[in-house]
C-alpha positions as CSV (number, residue, x, y, z in Angstrom):
1,M,30.4,-31.4,-3.4
2,Y,30.5,-28.0,-1.8
3,K,31.2,-27.8,1.9
4,I,30.1,-24.9,4.1
5,I,33.1,-23.7,6.1
6,N,31.6,-20.4,7.5
7,M,28.5,-18.3,7.7
8,Y,28.0,-14.7,8.8
9,W,25.6,-11.8,8.5
10,Q,26.0,-8.3,7.1
11,R,22.8,-6.4,7.9
12,A,20.0,-8.5,6.3
13,N,22.5,-10.3,4.0
14,L,23.3,-13.9,4.9
15,H,26.8,-15.0,3.6
16,I,27.4,-18.7,3.2
17,V,31.1,-19.4,2.6
18,V,32.0,-22.7,0.9
19,D,35.4,-24.4,0.5
20,Q,35.9,-23.7,-3.2
21,K,34.9,-21.3,-5.9
22,I,31.3,-22.0,-7.0
23,E,31.0,-22.7,-10.7
24,D,27.5,-24.0,-10.7
25,N,24.1,-22.4,-10.3
26,V,22.7,-21.8,-6.8
27,Y,19.1,-22.4,-6.0
28,F,16.9,-21.9,-2.9
29,I,14.1,-24.4,-2.9
30,R,11.0,-25.0,-0.8
31,N,8.5,-27.6,-1.9
32,I,7.9,-26.7,-5.6
33,E,9.0,-23.1,-5.3
34,E,12.5,-22.1,-6.2
35,F,14.6,-19.1,-7.0
36,K,18.1,-18.7,-8.4
37,I,21.0,-16.5,-7.2
38,T,24.4,-15.7,-8.6
39,P,27.3,-16.7,-6.3
40,Q,30.4,-14.5,-5.7
41,D,33.5,-16.7,-5.9
42,N,33.2,-19.0,-2.9
43,E,30.3,-17.1,-1.2
44,I,26.5,-17.4,-1.6
45,I,24.9,-14.1,-0.5
46,I,21.2,-13.8,0.0
47,N,19.3,-10.7,1.3
48,V,16.4,-12.1,3.2
49,T,14.3,-9.0,2.6
50,N,14.9,-8.9,-1.2
51,V,14.7,-12.1,-3.2
52,K,13.0,-12.8,-6.4
53,K,12.5,-9.2,-7.6
54,G,12.0,-7.6,-4.2
55,E,10.2,-10.1,-2.1
56,M,10.8,-11.5,1.4
57,L,12.3,-14.9,1.9
58,N,8.9,-16.3,2.9
59,P,8.3,-18.4,6.0
60,A,9.3,-22.0,5.2
61,T,12.1,-24.6,5.3
62,W,14.5,-23.8,2.5
63,R,17.2,-26.0,1.0
64,V,20.3,-24.5,-0.6
65,L,21.6,-26.4,-3.6
66,C,24.4,-26.0,-6.0
67,E,23.3,-27.4,-9.3
68,Y,20.7,-29.4,-7.3
69,N,23.1,-30.9,-4.9
70,D,22.6,-30.0,-1.3
71,L,25.3,-28.0,0.5
72,V,27.0,-29.9,3.3
73,L,27.8,-28.3,6.6
74,D,31.3,-28.8,7.9
75,S,30.9,-30.9,11.1
76,K,33.1,-28.4,12.9
77,L,30.4,-25.8,12.6
78,L,27.6,-27.9,14.2
79,D,28.3,-26.3,17.6
80,K,28.0,-22.9,16.1
81,L,24.9,-23.4,14.1
82,E,22.6,-21.8,16.7
83,D,24.9,-18.8,16.9
84,Y,24.2,-18.0,13.2
85,S,20.5,-17.5,13.9
86,R,19.0,-14.0,13.6
87,I,16.0,-12.3,15.0
88,F,14.8,-9.3,13.0
89,R,12.3,-7.1,15.0
90,Y,9.8,-4.7,13.5
91,R,6.6,-2.8,14.3
92,K,7.9,-1.3,17.6
93,E,9.6,-4.6,18.5
94,K,6.4,-6.5,19.0
95,Y,6.8,-8.6,16.0
96,A,9.8,-10.6,14.7
97,Y,11.1,-12.4,11.6
98,L,13.3,-15.4,12.5
99,V,16.0,-17.0,10.5
100,Y,17.6,-20.2,12.0
101,F,19.3,-23.3,10.7
102,S,19.1,-27.1,10.9
103,V,20.7,-30.1,9.2
104,N,19.6,-33.6,8.4
105,N,21.6,-36.8,9.1
106,D,23.8,-36.1,6.0
107,L,24.6,-32.6,7.3
108,H,22.6,-31.0,4.5
109,L,21.9,-27.4,5.5
110,K,18.3,-26.1,5.9
111,I,17.3,-22.5,6.4
112,E,14.2,-22.0,8.5
113,T,12.3,-18.8,8.4
114,K,9.3,-17.9,10.6
115,F,7.2,-14.9,11.9
116,M,6.6,-14.5,15.6
117,M,4.5,-12.1,17.8
118,E,5.0,-10.9,21.3
119,N,2.8,-12.7,23.9
120,K,1.9,-10.1,26.6
121,H,0.3,-12.8,28.8
122,P,2.6,-15.9,28.5
123,E,0.9,-17.4,31.6
124,R,-2.3,-17.5,29.6
125,F,-0.9,-18.5,26.3
126,Y,-3.4,-21.2,25.7
127,R,-6.3,-18.7,26.0
128,T,-5.0,-15.6,24.3
129,N,-4.3,-14.5,20.8
130,E,-0.7,-13.4,21.0
131,A,0.1,-9.7,21.0
132,K,-3.6,-8.7,20.5
133,T,-5.3,-7.0,23.4
134,I,-9.0,-6.1,23.4
135,K,-8.1,-2.6,22.2
136,G,-5.8,-4.1,19.5
137,K,-8.5,-6.5,18.3
138,T,-10.9,-3.6,18.0
139,L,-8.5,-1.4,16.1
140,I,-7.4,-4.0,13.6
141,P,-10.7,-4.2,11.7
142,L,-11.1,-0.4,11.9
143,K,-7.6,0.2,10.4
144,R,-8.4,-2.4,7.7
145,L,-11.7,-0.6,7.0
146,G,-9.8,2.8,6.8
147,V,-7.3,1.4,4.4
148,F,-10.1,-0.2,2.3
149,L,-12.0,3.1,2.1
150,F,-8.9,5.1,1.2
151,N,-8.3,2.6,-1.7
152,V,-11.9,2.9,-2.8
153,Y,-11.5,6.7,-2.7
154,Y,-8.3,6.4,-4.7
155,R,-9.9,4.4,-7.4
156,L,-12.9,6.8,-7.6
157,S,-10.5,9.8,-7.8
158,R,-8.8,8.1,-10.8
159,V,-12.0,8.9,-12.8
160,F,-11.0,12.6,-12.6
161,K,-7.6,12.1,-14.1
162,V,-7.3,13.9,-17.4
163,G,-4.7,13.1,-20.0
164,H,-1.5,11.1,-19.7
165,N,1.1,13.7,-18.7
166,N,0.3,14.5,-15.1
167,I,3.4,14.7,-12.9
168,L,3.3,15.1,-9.1
169,F,6.3,16.1,-6.9
170,L,5.5,14.8,-3.5
171,T,7.2,15.3,-0.1
172,D,5.8,14.2,3.2
173,N,8.8,15.3,5.2
174,N,9.3,18.9,4.4
175,D,7.3,22.1,4.1
176,E,8.7,22.7,0.6
177,L,10.4,20.8,-2.2
178,M,14.1,20.4,-1.5
179,W,17.3,18.9,-2.9
180,N,16.8,16.4,-5.8
181,L,13.0,16.9,-5.8
182,K,13.2,20.7,-6.2
183,K,16.0,20.5,-8.8
184,M,14.0,18.0,-10.9
185,H,10.8,20.1,-10.5
186,D,12.5,23.3,-11.5
187,Y,14.1,21.6,-14.6
188,L,10.7,20.3,-15.8
189,E,9.1,23.7,-15.2
190,E,11.8,25.2,-17.4
191,Q,11.3,22.6,-20.1
192,N,7.5,23.0,-19.9
193,K,7.1,26.2,-21.9
194,N,4.8,24.4,-24.4
195,N,2.7,22.8,-21.6
196,K,4.1,19.4,-22.3
197,Y,3.5,18.3,-18.7
198,K,0.9,19.1,-16.1
199,I,3.0,19.6,-13.0
200,K,1.6,19.5,-9.5
201,T,3.4,19.7,-6.1
202,Y,2.5,18.6,-2.6
203,S,4.4,19.3,0.7
204,N,3.6,19.5,4.4
205,D,2.8,23.2,4.2
206,K,-0.5,22.4,2.6
207,F,-2.0,21.3,6.0
208,S,-0.8,21.3,9.6
209,G,-1.3,18.7,12.2
210,K,0.0,15.1,12.4
211,K,-3.5,13.5,12.0
212,N,-5.3,15.9,9.7
213,Y,-7.4,13.6,7.6
214,F,-8.2,16.4,5.0
215,K,-4.4,16.2,4.3
216,Y,-4.6,12.5,3.5
217,I,-7.8,13.1,1.4
218,Y,-6.1,15.8,-0.7
219,E,-2.8,13.9,-1.0
220,T,-4.7,10.8,-2.1
221,Y,-6.5,12.8,-4.8
222,L,-3.3,14.2,-6.2
223,I,-1.7,10.7,-6.2
224,A,-4.8,9.2,-7.9
225,T,-4.8,11.9,-10.7
226,S,-1.1,11.6,-11.5
227,D,0.7,9.4,-14.1
228,V,4.2,9.9,-12.6
229,I,4.9,10.6,-8.9
230,F,8.4,11.8,-7.9
231,V,9.3,11.4,-4.2
232,D,12.6,11.9,-2.4
233,N,11.9,10.2,0.9
234,Y,9.6,7.7,2.6
235,V,5.9,8.5,2.1
236,P,3.8,6.5,4.6
237,L,0.5,7.0,2.8
238,L,1.9,5.1,-0.3
239,T,2.3,2.1,2.0
240,H,-1.4,1.7,2.2
241,I,-2.6,2.7,-1.3
242,K,-2.3,0.1,-4.1
243,L,-1.2,2.2,-7.0
244,S,-2.5,1.7,-10.5
245,K,-0.2,-0.4,-12.7
246,K,-0.2,2.6,-15.1
247,T,1.3,4.9,-12.5
248,K,5.0,5.4,-12.1
249,L,6.4,6.0,-8.6
250,V,9.9,7.3,-8.9
251,Q,12.3,7.6,-6.0
252,L,14.9,10.4,-6.3
253,W,16.2,10.0,-2.7
254,H,17.4,13.2,-0.9
255,A,20.8,11.9,0.1
256,G,23.9,12.0,-2.1
257,V,25.6,8.7,-1.2
258,G,24.5,5.5,0.5
259,F,27.0,5.3,3.4
260,K,24.3,5.2,6.1
261,S,21.8,2.3,6.4
262,V,18.2,3.2,5.9
263,G,15.1,1.3,4.8
264,Y,15.5,-2.5,4.6
265,A,19.2,-2.2,5.2
266,R,18.0,-1.6,8.8
267,F,15.6,-4.5,8.9
268,G,15.4,-5.9,12.4
269,I,16.8,-2.8,14.0
270,K,14.7,-0.1,15.8
271,G,12.7,1.8,13.3
272,S,12.7,-1.2,10.9
273,P,10.2,-1.3,8.0
274,H,7.5,-3.9,7.8
275,P,8.7,-7.0,5.9
276,Y,6.0,-6.8,3.2
277,K,4.1,-3.5,3.6
278,S,6.3,-0.6,2.7
279,C,6.2,2.4,0.4
280,H,9.8,1.4,-0.6
281,R,8.6,-1.8,-2.3
282,A,6.2,0.2,-4.5
283,Y,8.8,2.1,-6.5
284,T,8.6,1.4,-10.2
285,D,11.8,3.4,-10.8
286,A,14.6,4.5,-8.6
287,V,17.3,7.0,-9.6
288,V,20.9,6.7,-8.4
289,D,24.0,8.7,-9.1
290,K,26.4,5.9,-10.0
291,D,26.5,2.2,-10.9
292,N,28.1,1.2,-7.6
293,L,25.0,2.5,-5.7
294,V,22.5,0.2,-7.4
295,G,23.3,-2.7,-5.0
296,I,23.2,-0.5,-2.0
297,Y,19.8,1.0,-2.8
298,S,18.4,-2.2,-4.0
299,E,19.0,-3.4,-0.4
300,V,17.6,-0.2,1.1
301,Y,14.3,-0.2,-0.9
302,G,13.8,-3.9,-1.1
303,I,13.4,-3.9,-4.9
304,S,15.1,-5.6,-7.8
305,K,18.1,-4.0,-9.5
306,D,16.3,-3.8,-12.9
307,K,14.1,-1.0,-11.5
308,F,17.1,1.4,-11.2
309,K,18.1,4.2,-13.5
310,V,21.7,5.4,-13.3
311,C,21.2,9.1,-14.2
312,G,23.3,11.1,-11.8
313,S,22.1,13.3,-8.9
314,P,19.8,16.1,-9.9
315,R,21.0,18.4,-7.1
316,L,24.5,18.3,-8.7
317,D,23.3,19.6,-12.0
318,G,25.2,22.9,-12.4
319,Y,26.5,22.6,-8.9
320,L,30.1,23.1,-10.0
321,S,29.3,25.8,-12.5
322,K,31.6,28.8,-12.0
323,E,28.7,31.1,-12.7
324,R,26.5,29.5,-10.0
325,I,29.3,29.4,-7.5
326,K,30.1,33.1,-8.1
327,E,26.5,34.1,-7.9
328,K,25.8,32.3,-4.7
329,T,29.1,33.4,-3.1
330,E,28.4,37.0,-3.8
331,E,24.9,36.6,-2.3
332,L,26.4,35.3,0.9
333,Y,29.0,38.1,1.0
334,K,26.1,40.6,0.9
335,K,24.3,38.7,3.6
336,N,27.3,38.7,5.9
337,E,30.5,40.4,4.9
338,L,32.4,38.2,7.3
339,F,32.0,35.4,4.8
340,K,34.4,37.3,2.6
341,T,36.9,38.6,5.2
342,S,37.0,35.6,7.6
343,K,37.7,31.9,7.4
344,V,34.5,29.8,7.7
345,I,33.7,26.7,9.7
346,L,30.5,25.1,8.6
347,F,28.9,22.9,11.3
348,S,26.2,20.6,9.6
349,P,25.5,17.3,11.4
350,T,22.5,15.0,10.9
351,Y,19.8,14.6,13.4
352,R,19.4,12.0,16.2
353,G,16.1,10.2,16.7
354,T,14.1,7.8,14.5
355,G,12.6,10.4,12.1
356,S,11.1,13.8,11.6
357,N,8.8,13.7,14.6
358,S,11.5,12.8,17.1
359,A,14.6,14.5,15.5
360,Y,16.9,16.3,17.8
361,Y,20.5,17.3,18.4
362,D,22.3,17.7,21.8
363,Y,23.7,21.2,21.6
364,N,25.5,20.6,24.9
365,L,28.1,18.8,22.8
366,L,29.3,22.2,21.7
367,D,31.2,24.5,24.0
368,L,30.3,27.8,22.3
369,E,32.6,29.8,24.6
370,K,35.6,27.9,23.4
371,I,34.5,28.0,19.8
372,Y,34.0,31.7,20.0
373,N,37.4,32.3,21.5
374,F,39.0,30.2,18.8
375,C,37.2,32.2,16.1
376,E,38.1,35.5,17.6
377,E,41.8,34.6,17.9
378,N,42.1,33.1,14.4
379,N,39.7,35.2,12.3
380,F,37.0,32.5,11.8
381,I,33.3,32.5,11.9
382,F,31.3,29.4,13.0
383,I,28.1,28.7,10.9
384,V,25.5,26.4,12.3
385,K,23.3,24.6,9.7
386,M,21.1,22.0,11.4
387,H,19.1,19.2,9.6
388,P,15.6,20.4,8.5
389,F,14.0,17.8,10.8
390,I,15.4,19.5,13.9
391,N,12.9,22.1,15.2
392,E,14.9,23.3,18.3
393,T,17.3,26.1,17.4
394,I,20.7,26.5,19.0
395,S,20.9,29.2,21.7
396,I,23.7,31.7,20.9
397,K,24.6,34.3,23.6
398,E,24.5,37.9,22.4
399,E,28.2,38.4,23.0
400,Y,29.0,35.5,20.6
401,Q,26.8,36.6,17.8
402,N,29.5,38.4,15.9
403,R,31.3,35.1,15.3
404,I,28.7,32.4,15.6
405,F,25.7,32.4,13.4
406,D,22.7,30.1,12.9
407,Y,21.9,29.8,9.2
408,S,19.8,26.6,9.5
409,E,17.1,28.1,7.2
410,M,19.7,28.3,4.3
411,D,20.6,25.6,1.7
412,V,23.7,23.7,3.0
413,N,24.9,23.4,-0.6
414,D,25.2,27.2,-0.9
415,L,27.0,27.4,2.4
416,I,29.5,24.8,1.3
417,Y,30.7,27.3,-1.4
418,V,32.1,29.7,1.2
419,S,33.3,27.1,3.8
420,D,36.9,26.5,4.5
421,I,36.4,23.7,7.0
422,M,33.3,21.5,7.5
423,I,32.3,19.6,10.7
424,T,29.7,16.9,10.2
425,D,29.1,13.4,11.4
426,Y,26.9,11.1,9.1
427,S,25.3,13.7,6.9
428,S,25.3,13.2,3.2
429,C,26.3,16.8,2.7
430,A,29.9,15.5,3.1
431,Y,29.6,14.3,-0.5
432,E,29.0,17.7,-2.0
433,Y,31.7,19.2,0.3
434,S,34.2,16.6,-0.8
435,L,34.0,17.9,-4.4
436,F,36.2,20.9,-3.3
437,D,38.8,18.8,-1.4
438,R,38.8,21.0,1.7
439,P,39.4,19.9,5.3
440,L,36.5,17.7,6.6
441,I,36.0,16.8,10.3
442,F,33.7,14.0,11.4
443,Y,32.6,14.8,15.0
444,R,31.1,11.4,16.0
445,F,30.5,11.5,19.7
446,D,28.2,8.5,19.6
447,K,30.1,6.5,16.9
448,E,29.6,3.0,18.5
449,I,25.9,3.2,19.2
450,Y,25.0,5.1,16.0
451,E,26.8,2.7,13.8
452,Y,25.3,-0.2,15.7
453,E,21.8,1.1,15.2
454,R,22.5,2.3,11.6
455,P,25.2,0.1,10.1
456,M,27.4,1.7,7.5
457,H,27.3,0.7,3.8
458,T,30.4,2.4,2.4
459,V,33.7,3.7,3.7
460,D,33.5,7.4,4.0
461,A,36.8,8.4,2.5
462,F,35.6,11.6,1.0
463,T,38.7,13.8,1.0
464,S,42.4,13.5,1.5
465,K,42.1,16.1,4.3
466,Q,39.8,14.1,6.5
467,Y,39.7,13.8,10.3
468,E,37.5,11.9,12.8
469,V,37.0,12.8,16.5
470,K,34.7,11.7,19.3
471,E,35.3,14.3,22.0
472,F,34.9,18.0,21.8
473,E,38.5,18.6,23.0
474,E,39.7,16.5,20.1
475,L,37.6,18.6,17.8
476,M,39.3,21.8,19.1
477,K,42.7,20.2,18.8
478,V,42.1,19.5,15.1
479,L,40.7,23.0,14.5
480,N,43.9,24.4,16.0
481,E,45.9,22.2,13.6
482,L,43.9,23.8,10.7
483,K,43.8,27.4,11.9
484,N,46.2,28.6,9.3
485,V,44.0,27.3,6.4
486,K,44.0,30.0,3.7
487,I,41.0,31.8,2.3
488,E,41.0,31.1,-1.5
489,N,39.1,32.5,-4.4
490,R,36.1,30.3,-3.9
491,Y,35.4,29.8,-7.6
492,K,39.0,29.6,-8.9
493,N,40.2,26.4,-10.5
494,V,36.8,24.8,-10.2
495,K,36.0,22.4,-13.1
496,D,32.7,23.2,-14.8
497,D,30.1,20.6,-14.0
498,S,28.8,18.5,-16.9
499,N,26.3,16.6,-14.8
500,N,23.0,16.3,-16.7
501,A,20.9,14.2,-14.3
502,C,17.6,16.0,-14.8
503,S,17.6,15.6,-18.6
504,E,18.7,12.0,-18.3
505,I,15.8,11.3,-15.9
506,E,13.4,13.0,-18.2
507,K,14.7,10.8,-21.1
508,Q,14.7,7.5,-19.1
509,V,11.7,7.9,-16.9
510,L,9.3,10.2,-18.9
511,G,10.4,9.4,-22.4
512,D,7.6,7.0,-23.0
513,M,4.8,9.2,-21.7
514,K,1.8,9.7,-23.9
515,L,1.2,13.4,-24.7
């Protein structure tokens, strides 16, 4: 008999700890439905957003059995049972998914799951349909009709698909292809000298305006006439279109490592995805850099691990090539000769806000006068490279512009080549920077609230020369400790990169395409 001695949550993962190593099979059962999970030593771990090949743990009363014997709760935990319950909010916090627990007379554990809606008129609960105003009731059928019509249009557009080798590179977040998506696109274009593939692209520069329906019509047509769709971020339209089973939807993801929770790893937190309807759940293939990222991104996308391809990161193909480093470095020297004669601080944080429409950064967190004086005294330049989502540019006084520069329009990976110190916070560019083992400073002024709203997956031990600060004065103190850092030959002693992610993706994802 297995006795439960503890329970705890890690994001959407429920951990059930028993008093001994589990040698038997573990099953979750409701009525005639069941699914099996693999225990880890003395723990049973279930992700409520991703069971049975990427499905939610549906609303029901579930029993947990080890080889068909019910798990027994230690009686000492009875008083804590309510404390283990969780409320996962979504859709602007008006809806919720509940997980709570009960036991029978024999202390056999039961897991209860349920969906709830906000009641805006609790005093009239017996007369109203919860969370549905007159406006809401009117909009629901209109929205359903819109989704239905778009799917009809999608199926009709499939008629115009020619051949079996149509590839679409799609980004809904940027005005141009970037990062992994651009690298994979450029690789296939290079390989396509004999017109093996028919390659198309779509980005936000095609149309302007948040609610431009011509944009959705054109985007849907491209999606419908494609056999393989490469994306690198969340694409809202794909949440509502039911793709043909013959279409591959491949997620390349723009970030390098999964140390910041996104997608279903944020289930129940502000900005949470819908439990069932999400573009993430539609991926047929998902590419990751390393084996240890499969579990992380399986949680993020809410899909099963068998859909993952461990191919490496396309944006790192050739990144450590001495020829590329030399070429890009020389280009930057020509752009600004101070890159060559001064030491370089690269400031590249991520954005704050819930997404591209609300992204911002508080520039008041930087005292540019102190930064300028430090740079003048110690022969540094300070390079600002903001996240592409941030539209507001930093204001730099004219008298500071010989030491402080805004290069937000440039590729952060190129700027890394000439940087001697990087300041970031939770940006994935820390991964590329860590390949050079130079000083790295995490300026995390909002560490507690940020990590509460976006729990961390992995420990960010990127380099041996790593610092973390919360206050600007702490940041300046660390910079003073590092002021004697030496300018080195930027491409000396760099090991040539043997990463071949693009060719591996072509082989694993496109290898079975009909030509």
